[in-house]
C-alpha positions in Angstrom: -1.5 13.4 -3.8 -1.6 10.9 -7.2 -5.2 10.3 -8.4 -6.6 7.2 -7.6 -9.8 7.1 -10.2 -7.8 5.2 -12.8 -7.7 2.1 -10.9 -11.2 2.3 -10.1 -12.9 0.5 -13.1 -10.5 -1.8 -13.2 -11.1 -3.3 -9.9 -14.9 -2.9 -10.2 -13.9 -5.3 -12.9 -11.7 -7.6 -10.8 -14.7 -7.8 -8.2 -17.5 -8.5 -10.9 -15.1 -11.5 -12.2 -14.5 -13.0 -8.8 -18.1 -12.6 -7.6 -19.3 -14.3 -10.9 -16.5 -17.0 -10.7 -17.9 -18.0 -7.2 -21.4 -17.9 -7.6 -20.8 -20.3 -10.8 -19.1 -22.7 -8.9 -21.6 -22.6 -6.4 -24.0 -23.4 -9.0 -21.5 -26.4 -10.7 -20.5 -27.8 -7.1 -21.7 -29.7 -4.2 -21.2 -27.7 -0.8 -19.0 -30.5 0.2 -16.7 -29.6 -2.3 -16.5 -26.0 -1.9 -15.7 -26.6 1.9 -12.7 -28.8 1.3 -9.3 -27.7 2.9 -7.1 -26.5 0.1 -4.4 -25.7 2.3 -4.0 -24.4 5.9 -1.8 -21.4 6.0 -0.6 -19.3 9.2 -3.4 -16.7 8.8 -6.1 -18.5 8.5 -7.6 -22.0 6.7 -7.7 -21.6 2.7 -11.0 -23.5 1.4 -11.7 -24.5 -2.1 -14.0 -21.9 -2.5 -11.3 -19.2 -1.9 -8.7 -20.9 -4.0 -11.5 -20.3 -7.0 -11.0 -16.4 -6.4 -6.9 -17.0 -6.5 -6.8 -18.2 -9.7 -8.5 -15.2 -10.9 -6.2 -12.3 -8.9 -2.8 -13.1 -10.5 -3.6 -13.0 -14.1 -5.6 -10.1 -13.6 -3.3 -8.3 -11.7 -0.1 -9.1 -14.1 -2.4 -7.4 -17.1 -3.0 -4.4 -14.6 0.9 -3.8 -14.1 1.2 -2.9 -17.8 -0.3 0.4 -16.9 0.0 0.5 -13.2 2.7 0.0 -10.2 2.0 -1.0 -6.8 2.2 -3.5 -4.3 -0.6 -6.1 -4.0 -1.6 -7.3 -0.5 -3.3 -10.9 -0.2 -3.3 -13.8 1.6 -1.5 -17.0 -0.6 0.8 -14.5 -1.9 4.4 -15.3 -0.6 4.9 -13.6 1.9 1.7 -12.2 1.7 2.3 -9.6 -0.9 3.8 -9.6 -4.6 5.6 -6.2 -6.4 3.9 -5.5 -10.1 5.5 -4.8 -12.6 7.5 -8.0 -11.7 11.5 -7.1 -10.9 10.3 -3.3 -9.7 11.9 -2.3 -6.4 9.0 -2.0 -3.9 10.0 1.5 -2.9 9.4 3.0 -6.5 5.8 1.8 -7.0 3.0 4.2 -6.8 0.3 2.1 -4.8 -0.4 -0.6 -2.0 -3.5 -2.7 -3.0 -4.9 -4.7 0.2 -7.6 -7.3 -0.5 -9.6 -10.1 1.0 -10.9 -12.1 -2.1 -13.6 -13.6 -0.2 -14.7 -12.6 3.3 -17.1 -14.6 4.7 -15.8 -17.5 3.4 -17.5 -19.7 6.0 -21.2 -18.6 5.5 -21.1 -18.4 1.4 -19.6 -21.8 1.1 -22.7 -23.7 3.0 -24.8 -21.2 1.3 -25.5 -19.3 4.8 -24.9 -15.6 4.2 -23.4 -13.3 1.6 -19.6 -12.9 1.9 -17.8 -10.0 0.5 -15.1 -8.8 -1.4 -13.1 -6.1 -0.3 -10.2 -3.7 -1.4 -8.3 -0.8 -0.3 -6.1 1.4 -2.1 -3.5 3.7 -0.7 -0.4 5.5 -2.0 2.8 3.8 -1.4 4.6 5.3 1.8 6.7 1.7 2.2 6.0 -0.7 5.4 4.7 2.2 7.2 1.4 2.5 5.1 -1.6 1.7 6.8 -5.6 1.9 6.5 -5.7 5.6 7.4 -3.8 5.8 4.2 -6.3 4.1 2.1 -8.0 6.6 -0.4 -10.4 4.0 -2.9 -12.2 1.7 -1.0 -14.7 -1.1 -2.8 -16.9 -3.6 -1.4 -19.0 -6.4 -3.6 -21.7 -8.7 -2.1 -21.3 -12.1 -3.2 -24.6 -13.6 -3.5 -26.1 -16.8 -2.3 -27.6 -19.2 -5.2 -31.1 -17.8 -4.3 -30.7 -14.3 -3.8 -30.6 -12.3 -7.2 -29.3 -9.2 -6.4 -25.6 -8.3 -5.3 -24.6 -5.0 -3.6 -22.0 -3.3 -4.7 -20.2 -0.1 -2.7 -17.1 2.2 -3.5 -15.7 5.5 -2.0 -12.6 7.9 -2.6 -11.6 9.6 0.2 -12.8 13.3 1.0 -15.2 12.9 -2.7 -18.4 10.5 -2.5 -19.8 7.2 -2.0 -21.6 5.2 -4.3 -23.7 2.0 -3.9 -25.6 -0.2 -6.5 -28.1 -3.0 -6.7 -26.4 -5.8 -9.3 -29.3 -8.1 -10.9 -27.5 -11.1 -11.3 -30.4 -12.7 -13.4 -31.0 -9.4 -16.0 -27.7 -7.5 -15.5 -29.7 -4.4 -14.1 -27.8 -1.5 -12.3 -29.6 0.3 -10.1 -28.2 2.9 -7.7 -29.4 3.0 -4.1 -28.9 5.2 -1.0 -26.7 3.7 2.0 -28.4 5.3 5.3 -26.8 4.4 9.0 -29.1 4.5 11.8 -29.7 7.6 13.1 -31.1 6.4 16.5 -29.8 7.6 19.8 -29.8 4.2 21.3 -29.4 0.5 21.1 -32.8 0.0 22.5 -34.9 -2.3 20.2 -31.8 -2.3 17.6 -29.5 -4.7 16.8 -25.8 -4.6 18.7 -22.8 -6.8 19.7 -19.8 -8.2 20.0 -18.5 -10.4 17.4 -17.8 -14.0 19.0 -17.8 -16.6 16.3 -15.4 -19.3 17.1 -14.7 -21.3 20.2 -11.9 -19.9 22.8 -13.2 -16.9 25.1 -16.8 -16.7 23.6 -17.7 -16.7 27.6 -15.6 -13.9 28.6 -17.0 -11.8 25.4 -20.8 -12.7 26.3 -20.3 -11.5 29.4 -18.7 -8.2 28.5 -21.6 -7.7 25.7 -24.1 -8.5 28.7 -22.8 -6.0 31.3 -22.0 -3.2 28.6 -26.2 -3.6 27.4 -27.4 -3.8 31.3 -25.7 -0.9 32.0 -26.7 0.8 29.0 -30.6 -0.1 29.2 -31.1 -1.4 32.5 -31.9 -5.0 33.9 -33.9 -7.7 31.6 -37.5 -7.2 32.0 -39.3 -10.5 31.8 -40.9 -10.8 28.2 -39.0 -8.2 27.0 -35.9 -7.8 24.3 -33.9 -5.3 25.0 -31.7 -5.2 22.0 -30.7 -8.0 19.6 -27.4 -9.6 17.9 -26.5 -10.6 14.6 -23.1 -12.6 14.7 -22.6 -12.2 11.2 -19.0 -13.9 10.4 -17.8 -11.2 8.3 -16.1 -8.1 9.0 -17.2 -6.7 5.5 -20.7 -7.8 6.2 -20.9 -6.6 9.8 -19.8 -2.8 8.2 -22.7 -3.1 5.4 -24.7 -4.0 8.6 -23.4 -0.7 10.1 -23.8 1.4 6.7 -27.4 0.2 5.6 -28.8 1.2 8.9 -29.2 -2.6 10.0 -26.8 -2.7 13.0 -25.9 0.3 15.4 -23.1 -1.2 17.3 -20.2 -3.8 16.3 -17.4 -4.7 18.1 -14.6 -7.1 17.5 -12.2 -7.3 20.3 -10.7 -10.8 20.2 -7.0 -9.5 19.7 -7.5 -7.7 23.5 -8.0 -11.1 24.9 -5.7 -12.2 27.2 -5.5 -16.0 26.2 -5.3 -16.4 22.4 -8.8 -16.0 20.9 -7.5 -18.4 17.5 -8.6 -16.7 14.6 -8.6 -12.7 14.6 -9.5 -9.8 11.9 -6.7 -8.6 9.9 -6.0 -5.6 7.5 -7.3 -6.8 4.4 -10.9 -7.7 6.4 -10.7 -3.7 7.2 -9.8 -2.9 4.0 -13.2 -0.9 2.9 -13.7 0.3 6.2 -13.0 3.6 4.4 -16.5 3.3 2.9 -18.2 3.2 6.2 -16.4 6.0 7.7 -17.2 8.4 4.9 -20.9 7.4 5.4 -20.6 8.9 9.3 -20.2 5.9 11.0 -17.4 6.0 13.4 -15.1 3.3 13.5 -12.2 2.9 16.3 -9.3 0.8 17.1 -10.0 -1.5 20.4 -9.0 1.4 22.8 -11.4 4.0 21.1 -8.4 5.8 19.1 -8.8 6.2 15.3 -8.4 3.0 13.9 -5.3 2.1 11.8 -3.1 -0.8 10.9 -0.1 -1.8 8.5 -1.4 -3.2 5.4 -0.5 -7.0 6.0 -1.7 -10.3 6.1 -0.7 -11.0 9.8 -1.5 -8.1 12.1 -4.3 -9.2 14.7 -6.8 -5.9 14.4 -9.8 -5.1 17.3 -12.0 -2.7 16.2 -15.6 -1.1 16.9 -18.0 0.4 14.8 -20.6 2.8 16.1 -23.4 3.8 13.9 -23.3 7.4 14.8 -22.2 9.8 18.1 -24.9 9.0 19.9 -24.5 5.3 19.9 -20.7 6.1 21.1 -21.4 8.4 23.6 -24.0 5.7 25.0 -21.8 2.8 24.7 -17.9 3.6 24.4 -17.5 4.6 28.3 -19.7 1.6 29.5 -17.2 -0.6 27.1 -14.1 0.7 28.3 -14.8 0.5 32.0 -15.7 -3.2 31.7 -12.4 -4.1 29.8 -10.2 -2.1 31.9 -11.9 -4.4 34.8 -10.6 -7.2 33.4 -6.9 -6.1 32.1 -8.0 -5.9 28.6 -7.2 -2.3 27.8 
């Protein structure tokens, strides 16, 4: 297999550039400016804050193409991808690089919650290349203005995971360890089914309540069995699992019989290799190994379990609930 390491440092540099550009724009501009709709693409609405990162991408990858050949896959590109160097045959390039320059736009543009820059790199196997082929993944936090630390994590398949705190005020870099939860139950922990947007929220909440009640029993007066955190960012959800904050996350929107509106796409999961190398179990909506083509339009259902104990507690109950409704 060709070695992905030569791409690591340049892509880390790109992540730093995007993070710094977005933070600088937030410092300069009013929230109302950042939340202006730049354009309404088929896959998602693109806001002014998204366009900031796009201005960094094209010149960076044009420069990178002097040393490497690749297909870049990201929203905002013609047909969702570009081949570099320009004029090269898609079948002849070495890599496919899939990116979400800002995952969690809605949270960062209103300064509610960190966003994330996500990138996955896979050897080029043509259009059949999928999430399972990714060999290098990088995830970088775009922090709130009131937040001085930005986390950055990367992994090379079957080799290592590294994580650092970047102090954006002093420039100090501090390594740290990510430790997923070792709890054997979701009781008194964070566990949730994503239901961010109108359209199907009642059904998703009903499934959530049904699964938790089956796992933990009926609610007792004055007690909370477990908690949820509707983090509107797939990268953010994965980070919460990696950091040991969450024990179970499921995004089931593509399984719904009727359209759930905006769904998760492969670029949202482009850094999922990191979580899996830390021992987190990430499946598709049916409980199989997670995979999807590297494109900008496929809707992807996924489920994350902090460990195998949590999976054994939740997965049978979740599948029973989904089968009862005819979702799987």
